[in-house]
C-alpha positions in Angstrom: -18.0 11.9 -22.8 -16.1 10.5 -19.8 -18.1 8.9 -17.0 -17.6 9.6 -13.3 -18.5 7.5 -10.2 -18.4 9.4 -7.0 -18.0 7.5 -3.8 -18.7 9.0 -0.3 -18.5 7.4 3.1 -21.1 7.5 5.9 -21.5 6.7 9.7 -17.7 6.0 10.5 -14.4 6.4 8.9 -12.3 3.3 7.8 -15.5 1.7 6.4 -13.6 0.3 3.5 -14.4 3.0 0.9 -11.1 2.8 -0.8 -11.1 -1.0 -1.2 -14.6 -0.7 -2.5 -13.6 1.9 -5.0 -10.7 -0.3 -6.1 -12.9 -3.4 -6.3 -15.6 -1.7 -8.4 -12.8 -0.5 -10.7 -11.7 -4.1 -11.2 -15.4 -5.1 -11.9 -15.7 -2.4 -14.6 -12.2 -3.2 -16.1 -13.3 -6.8 -16.5 -16.1 -5.5 -18.7 -13.7 -3.9 -21.2 -13.4 -0.3 -20.0 -10.3 1.7 -19.2 -10.5 2.7 -15.6 -8.8 5.3 -13.3 -9.4 6.2 -9.7 -8.8 9.5 -7.9 -8.7 10.2 -4.1 -9.9 13.5 -2.8 -8.3 14.1 0.6 -9.8 16.9 2.8 -6.7 17.6 4.9 -4.8 20.8 4.4 -1.4 19.1 4.0 -0.2 19.4 0.4 0.5 15.6 0.4 1.1 13.0 3.2 4.9 13.1 2.5 5.7 15.0 5.7 3.0 13.3 7.8 3.8 10.8 10.5 2.8 7.2 9.6 0.8 7.1 13.0 -1.2 10.0 11.6 -1.7 8.8 8.0 -0.4 5.2 7.5 1.8 4.4 4.6 2.8 7.0 2.0 2.3 5.3 -1.4 4.7 6.6 -4.2 3.6 6.6 -7.9 5.8 6.4 -11.0 5.9 10.2 -11.4 7.1 10.7 -7.8 3.8 11.8 -6.2 3.5 10.9 -2.5 -0.1 9.8 -2.0 -2.6 8.2 0.2 -2.3 4.5 0.9 -5.7 3.9 -0.9 -3.8 4.5 -4.2 -1.9 1.4 -3.4 -5.3 -0.6 -3.2 -6.3 1.1 -6.6 -3.3 0.1 -8.4 -3.2 -3.5 -7.0 -6.9 -4.1 -7.9 -7.0 -2.5 -11.4 -3.4 -3.3 -12.2 -2.6 0.1 -13.5 -0.1 2.9 -12.8 -1.7 6.0 -11.7 -0.5 9.6 -11.8 -0.2 12.6 -9.5 -3.6 13.9 -10.5 -5.1 10.8 -8.9 -4.6 12.2 -5.4 -5.9 15.7 -4.6 -5.9 17.5 -1.2 -7.3 20.6 0.1 -3.8 21.9 0.5 -3.2 21.5 -3.3 -6.4 23.1 -4.1 -6.0 26.2 -2.0 -2.3 26.5 -3.0 -3.2 26.7 -6.6 -6.1 29.2 -6.1 -4.0 31.5 -3.9 -1.0 31.3 -6.4 -3.4 32.4 -9.2 -4.8 35.2 -7.0 -1.2 36.5 -6.3 -0.6 36.6 -10.1 -3.8 38.6 -10.6 -5.7 35.9 -12.6 -8.9 36.8 -10.8 -8.9 40.5 -12.0 -9.3 41.9 -8.5 -12.3 39.7 -7.6 -13.1 38.4 -4.2 -11.9 34.8 -3.9 -14.5 32.5 -2.4 -15.1 28.8 -1.8 -17.9 28.9 -4.3 -17.1 29.3 -7.1 -13.3 29.5 -7.0 -12.4 26.6 -4.8 -15.1 24.3 -6.2 -14.1 25.2 -9.8 -10.5 24.2 -9.0 -11.8 20.9 -7.6 -13.8 20.2 -10.7 -10.7 21.1 -12.9 -8.5 18.7 -11.1 -11.2 15.9 -11.4 -11.5 16.6 -15.2 -7.7 16.2 -15.6 -7.8 12.5 -14.8 -9.3 11.0 -18.0 -6.6 12.6 -20.2 -3.7 12.0 -17.7 -4.6 8.4 -17.3 -6.2 7.6 -20.7 -9.4 6.4 -19.0 -13.0 6.2 -19.9 -14.5 5.8 -16.5 -13.1 7.6 -13.4 -14.0 6.7 -9.9 -13.6 9.5 -7.4 -13.4 8.7 -3.7 -13.9 11.5 -1.3 -11.9 11.0 2.0 -13.5 11.3 5.4 -17.1 10.9 6.5 -20.3 12.8 5.6 -20.7 15.4 8.2 -17.0 16.4 8.3 -16.7 20.2 7.7 -13.4 19.7 5.8 -15.1 17.7 2.9 -17.9 20.2 2.3 -16.1 22.0 -0.6 -15.5 18.7 -2.4 -19.0 17.5 -2.0 -20.4 20.8 -3.4 -18.1 20.3 -6.4 -19.4 16.8 -6.9 -22.9 18.2 -6.7 -22.2 20.7 -9.3 -20.6 18.0 -11.7 -24.0 16.3 -12.2 -25.5 19.7 -13.4 -22.4 20.2 -15.6 -22.1 16.7 -17.1 -25.7 15.3 -16.9 -27.2 12.5 -14.9 -26.2 9.8 -17.4 -22.5 10.7 -16.9 -22.4 10.7 -13.1 -23.2 8.1 -10.5 -23.2 8.7 -6.7 -22.4 5.8 -4.5 -22.6 6.0 -0.6 -20.5 3.4 1.4 -22.0 3.2 4.8 -21.8 1.1 8.0 -24.4 -0.9 9.8 -23.5 -1.2 13.5 -24.2 -4.4 15.3 -25.9 -4.0 18.8 -24.6 -6.9 20.9 -27.3 -6.8 23.5 -30.0 -7.5 20.9 -28.0 -9.2 18.1 -29.3 -6.6 15.6 -27.8 -4.7 12.8 -29.1 -1.0 12.7 -29.9 1.0 9.7 -30.7 4.2 11.4 -27.1 5.7 11.3 -27.2 5.1 7.5 -30.6 6.8 7.2 -29.1 9.8 9.0 -26.0 9.7 6.9 -27.9 9.8 3.7 -30.2 12.5 5.0 -27.0 14.6 5.7 -25.8 13.8 2.1 -29.2 14.8 0.6 -29.1 18.1 2.6 -26.2 19.3 0.6 -27.9 18.3 -2.7 -26.5 14.8 -3.4 -28.9 11.9 -3.7 -27.0 8.6 -3.9 -27.8 6.2 -6.7 -26.4 3.3 -4.8 -25.8 2.4 -1.3 -23.2 -0.2 -0.3 -23.9 -1.3 3.2 -20.8 -2.6 5.1 -21.0 -4.8 8.2 -19.0 -7.4 10.1 -22.2 -9.5 10.1 -24.5 -11.0 7.4 -27.0 -8.5 6.1 -30.6 -9.8 5.7 -32.6 -8.8 2.6 -35.2 -7.0 4.7 -32.6 -4.6 6.0 -31.7 -3.7 2.3 -35.4 -3.2 1.6 -35.7 -0.8 4.7 -32.6 1.1 3.5 -34.1 1.5 0.0 -37.4 2.7 1.4 -36.1 5.3 3.8 -33.2 6.5 1.6 -35.1 6.7 -1.7 -32.9 4.2 -3.6 -33.9 1.3 -5.7 -33.9 -2.1 -3.8 -31.4 -3.6 -6.3 -29.2 -0.6 -5.7 -28.7 -1.4 -2.0 -25.7 -3.7 -2.0 -24.8 -5.7 1.2 -21.2 -6.1 1.6 -20.2 -8.1 4.8 -16.5 -8.2 5.8 -14.5 -10.9 4.2 -11.3 -12.6 5.4 -9.9 -12.4 1.9 -9.4 -8.9 0.7 -9.3 -9.7 -3.0 -12.7 -11.5 -2.9 -14.4 -8.1 -2.8 -14.7 -7.7 -6.6 -16.3 -11.1 -6.7 -18.8 -10.1 -4.0 -19.7 -7.0 -6.0 -20.0 -9.1 -9.2 -22.4 -11.4 -7.5 -24.6 -8.6 -6.4 -24.8 -7.1 -9.9 -23.1 -3.9 -9.2 -21.1 -3.7 -12.4 -24.2 -4.3 -14.5 -26.3 -1.8 -12.6 -23.7 1.0 -12.7 -23.2 0.6 -16.4 -26.8 0.7 -17.0 -27.1 3.9 -15.0 -24.5 5.4 -17.3 -26.1 4.2 -20.5 -23.3 1.7 -21.1 -23.2 -2.1 -22.0 -20.3 -4.4 -21.2 -17.8 -4.8 -24.1 -16.8 -8.3 -23.0 -18.0 -10.9 -20.7 -16.1 -10.7 -17.4 -13.5 -13.5 -17.0 -12.9 -14.1 -13.4 -11.0 -17.4 -13.8 -7.7 -16.1 -12.6 -9.2 -14.1 -9.8 -11.3 -17.1 -8.6 -8.2 -19.2 -8.6 -6.4 -16.6 -6.4 -9.1 -16.6 -3.9 -9.4 -20.4 -3.8 -5.6 -20.7 -3.4 -5.8 -18.2 -0.5 -8.4 -20.3 1.3 -6.4 -23.5 0.8 -4.4 -24.8 3.8 -0.7 -24.2 3.0 2.5 -24.8 5.0 3.2 -21.8 7.3 6.3 -19.6 7.2 6.9 -17.0 9.8 8.0 -13.6 8.4 9.2 -11.0 11.0 8.6 -7.4 9.9 10.9 -5.3 12.1 9.6 -1.8 12.0 9.2 1.5 13.8 5.5 2.0 13.4 4.1 -1.6 13.8 1.4 -0.4 16.3 -0.4 0.9 13.0 0.0 -1.9 10.5 -1.4 0.4 7.8 2.0 2.0 7.9 3.3 -1.1 6.1 0.3 -1.8 4.0 2.1 -2.4 0.7 4.7 -4.6 2.4 2.1 -6.8 4.0 0.3 -7.2 0.7 3.5 -7.9 -1.2 4.2 -10.7 1.3 0.7 -12.1 0.7 1.2 -11.9 -3.1 4.4 -13.9 -3.0 3.2 -16.4 -0.4 0.3 -17.3 -2.7 2.6 -17.9 -5.7 5.1 -20.0 -3.6 2.3 -22.0 -2.0 2.8 -21.1 1.6 0.9 -19.2 4.2 2.9 -16.3 5.6 2.3 -15.6 9.3 3.5 -12.1 9.9 5.3 -11.4 13.2 5.1 -7.7 13.9 8.2 -6.7 15.9 9.0 -3.2 17.1 12.6 -2.3 16.5 12.7 -0.2 19.7 11.6 -3.1 21.7 14.3 -5.3 20.3 16.8 -2.7 21.6 15.4 -3.2 25.1 15.7 -7.0 24.8 12.0 -7.7 24.0 10.7 -9.6 21.1 13.6 -11.8 20.6 11.7 -15.0 21.1 9.6 -14.2 18.1 12.5 -13.0 16.0 14.3 -16.4 16.6 11.2 -18.2 15.4 11.2 -16.3 12.1 12.0 -18.1 8.8 12.5 -14.6 7.2 13.2 -11.1 8.2 11.9 -7.9 6.6 13.2 -4.5 7.6 11.0 -1.8 5.9 11.5 1.9 5.2 11.2 4.8 7.7 13.0 7.9 8.9 14.7 9.1 12.0 17.0 7.6 14.6 14.3 6.0 16.9 14.6 2.2 16.9 17.5 2.2 14.4 19.7 0.1 16.5 17.1 -2.5 16.8 16.9 -2.8 13.0 20.6 -3.0 12.8 20.6 -5.8 15.4 17.9 -7.7 13.4 20.1 -7.4 10.3 23.1 -8.7 12.3 21.0 -11.7 13.5 19.8 -12.4 9.9 23.5 -12.3 8.7 25.0 -14.4 11.5 22.2 -17.1 11.7 21.8 -17.1 7.9 18.1 -16.2 8.0 16.6 -14.8 4.8 16.6 -11.0 4.9 15.0 -8.4 2.7 15.8 -4.7 3.5 13.7 -2.0 1.9 15.1 1.4 1.6 16.1 2.1 5.2 16.2 -1.7 5.6 18.9 -1.7 3.0 20.8 1.1 4.7 20.8 -0.6 8.1 22.0 -3.8 6.4 25.0 -1.8 5.1 25.6 -0.2 8.4 25.6 -3.6 10.1 27.9 -5.0 7.6 30.2 -2.0 8.0 30.4 -2.5 11.7 31.4 -6.2 11.0 34.0 -5.1 8.5 35.6 -2.5 10.6 34.8 -4.1 14.0 33.5 -0.8 15.2 30.1 0.4 16.5 31.0 3.9 15.2 30.0 2.9 11.6 26.7 4.7 10.8 24.6 6.9 8.5 24.9 10.6 8.6 21.2 10.7 9.1 21.6 9.3 12.6 25.1 10.5 13.4 26.5 13.5 11.5 30.0 13.1 12.8 30.4 9.3 12.4 34.0 8.3 11.3 32.6 5.8 8.8 29.6 7.4 7.0 28.7 4.2 4.9 25.4 5.9 4.2 25.4 9.6 3.4 23.1 12.3 2.0 22.5 12.3 -1.8 24.6 15.1 -3.3 21.6 16.8 -4.9 20.0 16.9 -1.4 22.6 19.0 0.1 21.3 22.6 0.8 17.6 21.6 0.6 15.7 23.1 3.4 12.1 22.2 2.6 11.0 18.6 3.4 7.9 18.2 1.3 8.4 16.6 -2.1 12.1 17.2 -2.1 13.4 13.5 -1.9 14.5 11.3 -4.7 11.0 10.3 -5.7 9.4 8.1 -8.3 10.5 5.6 -11.0 14.2 5.2 -11.8 16.1 2.5 -13.9 18.2 -0.1 -12.2 21.0 -2.0 -14.0 21.4 -5.6 -12.6 24.7 -7.5 -12.3 24.7 -10.8 -14.2 25.1 -13.8 -12.0 23.6 -12.3 -8.8 20.6 -13.4 -6.8 18.8 -10.2 -7.8 19.4 -10.7 -11.5 18.1 -14.3 -11.3 15.0 -13.2 -9.4 14.1 -10.6 -12.1 15.2 -12.6 -15.1 16.2 -9.5 -16.9 19.1 -7.0 -16.9 17.3 -3.6 -16.6 14.3 -2.8 -14.4 12.4 0.2 -13.2 11.6 0.8 -9.5 10.0 3.4 -7.3 12.2 5.4 -4.9 11.7 7.6 -1.8 14.9 8.4 -0.1 17.4 11.2 0.7 20.4 9.1 1.7 22.4 6.6 -0.3 25.4 4.1 -0.1 28.6 6.0 0.2 30.7 4.9 -2.9 34.0 5.5 -0.9 33.3 2.0 0.7 32.4 0.0 -2.4 35.9 -1.5 -2.8 36.4 -2.7 0.8 32.9 -4.0 1.2 33.1 -5.9 -2.1 36.4 -7.6 -0.9 34.5 -8.7 2.3 31.6 -10.3 0.5 29.0 -7.6 -0.3 28.0 -7.5 -4.0 26.4 -4.4 -5.6 24.0 -6.3 -7.7 22.0 -3.3 -8.8 23.1 0.1 -9.7 21.8 3.3 -11.6 22.8 3.0 -15.3 25.5 5.5 -14.9 27.0 3.5 -12.0 26.7 6.4 -9.6 24.0 5.1 -7.2 24.0 1.7 -5.5 20.4 0.3 -5.9 20.7 -3.3 -4.6 23.3 -5.0 -2.3 23.5 -8.6 -1.4 25.9 -10.9 0.5 27.7 -13.6 -1.4 28.0 -16.1 1.6 24.3 -16.1 2.5 21.2 -18.0 1.2 19.4 -14.7 0.8 20.3 -11.3 2.2 19.3 -8.5 -0.1 18.7 -4.8 0.4 17.1 -2.5 -2.1 17.3 1.3 -2.0 13.9 1.4 -3.8 10.5 0.2 -2.6 9.7 -3.0 -4.5 6.5 -3.4 -2.5 4.8 -0.6 -4.5 4.8 -2.6 -7.7 3.6 -5.9 -6.3 0.3 -7.3 -7.6 -2.0 -10.0 -6.3 -1.6 -12.2 -9.5 2.0 -10.9 -10.2 4.1 -10.8 -7.1 7.3 -8.7 -7.1 10.4 -10.8 -8.1 12.4 -9.9 -4.9 9.5 -10.7 -2.6 8.9 -14.0 -4.4 12.5 -15.0 -4.1 12.6 -14.0 -0.5 9.6 -16.1 0.4 11.1 -19.0 -1.4 14.2 -18.7 0.7 12.1 -18.4 3.9 10.1 -21.5 2.9 13.3 -23.5 2.3 14.5 -22.5 5.9 11.2 -23.5 7.3 11.4 -27.0 5.7 15.0 -27.4 6.9 13.8 -26.6 10.5 11.0 -29.1 10.2 13.4 -31.8 8.9 15.8 -31.1 11.7 13.0 -31.4 14.3 11.8 -34.6 12.8 15.4 -36.0 12.8 15.9 -35.1 16.5 12.6 -36.6 17.4 13.4 -39.9 15.6 16.9 -40.0 17.2 15.2 -39.4 20.6 12.9 -42.2 19.9 15.7 -44.5 18.9 17.5 -43.6 22.1 14.5 -44.5 24.2 14.2 -47.9 22.5 18.0 -48.6 23.1 17.7 -47.7 26.7 14.9 -50.2 27.0 17.0 -52.9 25.5 14.8 -53.2 22.4 
């Protein structure tokens, strides 16, 4: 029978529950088990696809086109697996399914209630994961914090699952926060005690408590939590904040979490964990490395979670290249007002990520122009590819009227236009071009050299595309269409011939980057940025030497 591990959060939100679930999945995978992770989100939206990034952060897209919570990005990066749509379930999906069945008469005139109908549907969606993802152990993270009214149906369903499946097939882990009182220099366990009491009041007794803190956690505090929360001492796991995200599996390993969880489920490791590669990854991240400055020019930079996968992809590539990427977060709307240019001019590489809507677009276009004219490495992702095309079109036609019909429906030069299959679609949710699609690469291009193969699969999330009416003139002016759909209908990658590295992809390469296997486009981009950084340093050194020589000459030496 499949095994389930349920993770809940206590005291505060954003306690690191998603990363903890991902790290635990990595620990168990290293022991020879096939792992999958599911996120239960209590909000009533069907998915985050129509939510503002300021509300929800990044929308992470899966192979099958599901628009999901950003925690699924953590899951995939840690366990190195492709998840499916059943791995992100929302209240909106649950109620939509139950109401649709009621309208069809499936309940034979019965009264529809939260218990048992909603909780049964929640349990059914959880039970789909092992088959859909071919997994033996499923970790299930419940979004939100204990005490939230929205999550009560999910928690009740999890309570029932132990009765249905048995104690040996279910493990409950509570991830909580120990606040630090600055006046006394103490960590406090009382909020954790109250959180566990709230959890127990709805019928769930945690088997393990993972105590998070920004400060070291003394053993006597773990003993106190064990005593007051009725948990074994060895099952109270201190997890202080680390500066290296990918160190968390190693911290859990050191605390014996994998061994304890498997013993609770009556399992033994199938193989000895081999952390050699992962330890090298962490050691490399802690080494001093030459710095490169990467400007991310976005519309939502106030909430950096809106670009979570982009940031991580930069980190992955930087580690492989052997540099330390310092990210400069620049708001595109501020660039329009003349602010942030000092930082942009310091950048060794520029990334313009995805987004929607006209706000800040001219700032992104200006960033693309700066990259083209100053020969600064540029990587455009989805919308970033489109603004690169718009900027190039304005250069080709010497006209500021060149635009996308997303931003100007009556532009005389619609170099970016709506996908034909998107015309006439009224609903926004889940109606874009979503998921994994093939991309044929053009031999002899930078993109083809980066990938080292001719056909690749990449994840998409867009409504607009390059307007093929402009292919011929753009190509004649130096833009190469280095990636296309196999039928040649859609432009997937554009690059400039007379530039060290200026590439835009209609897809989102950041979604497939892994800590130990960076995405090829990000890797090649960081290499180009590192080259520019070295050139700047060489130029600065040469100027300094010439200045010194000049001083000596003036002194008659």
